[in-house]
N, C-alpha and C positions, 0 to 999 in steps of 0.2 A: 794676238789676233782677235780675241774676244773683247778687249777693252775698247773704249772709244778711240777711233782712228786706227784700230788694228787693221792689218792688211792680210788678205787671203790670196795666195797665188800657188797654183798647181799646174802641172802638165798631165793631161789624162786623155783617154779615149772617150769620145762623146758620140752619141748616135742622134741623127736627125730623123725623128719618126719612131716607129715601133720596130722591135726586134722580133722576128718570127719565132714562134714557140719551139720549133725544132732546134734552133740555135740556142735558145735559153736553156734547154734541157741537156745540152752537150757539155759535159764536164771539161773536156779539153779546151773548149772555147771559153769557159769561165776562167780557166787558168791563163788563157791568152788575152784576157781583159775585154773580150768582145761581147759575150753573152750577158755579162753583168754591167755593161756600160750604161751610164745614166743618159737620158736624152737631154738635149739642150734645155728643154722646158723644165725637166726635173731639177737640173742644176740650178737654174735661176730661181725656181720656187723654193728649193731647200735653203739656198743662201739668203734669199729674202726673208724666209721664215726665221732664220737665225739672226736677223737684224742687219744683214749686210746690204749695202747700196752700191751704186756705180758698178754693177755686175757686167763683166765683159767676157765673152767667149771668142777668142781669136784663133781661127783654124790655122794650123801649121802644115797639115797634110790632109787631103781628101783621098780616101781609099776607093779606087775605081773598081769596075766590074772585074777586070783582069786581076787586081789585087785580091778580090773576094774569091775568085776561082782558085787562085793559088793557096789562099789561107784555108779554104773549106775542103780542099781535096783530101782524100784518104780519111775522112771523118765519119763515113757511113751515112752521109746525107745526100739528098738530091741536089748536087752541087750546081748544075746548070740553072735550075729554077731559083734556088736560093741566092746565087751570085747576082742574078738579074734583080732580085728583090732587095738586096742590101747594098748593091754597088752604089757608090757615091753618098751613102747614108752615114758611114762611119768616118770620123775625122779624128786626127790628133789635134789637140788644142791647148792653148794656155787659157786657164780660167782665173780671172782676177776679180776681186771685190774688196770693199773696205767697210769698216764699221763707222758710220757717222757718229758725231758726238760733239758736245760743247767743249770738251777738254782736249782739243787738238793741240798737238805739240808745236805747231807753227801755222802761220796763215797759209791757207791753201792746201794743207796736208791731206784734208779729207775730200778734196774735189777730184 
């Protein structure tokens, strides 16, 4: 993945915007991949900093306010306020990128 024309591909939880501090502090939500989710901007910045190009974040599911209510319940948080604040911000996504380079294995492999 780090050599020229290397490819990066993962499926992850991504957040669009900021995560409220109450969620970031909750250990159960860290284990559930929510509190520690990178924002779409952070993903792009970190991959670009590592030398990747053609960065794409393809949402596969957008978590609604109703999903947030269900996920946040019984966590000792103000569920109603937080669910409205994070509803539709969290997504499951495929994140893809590649390493450009002159030593590509075939024409068009790095595009």
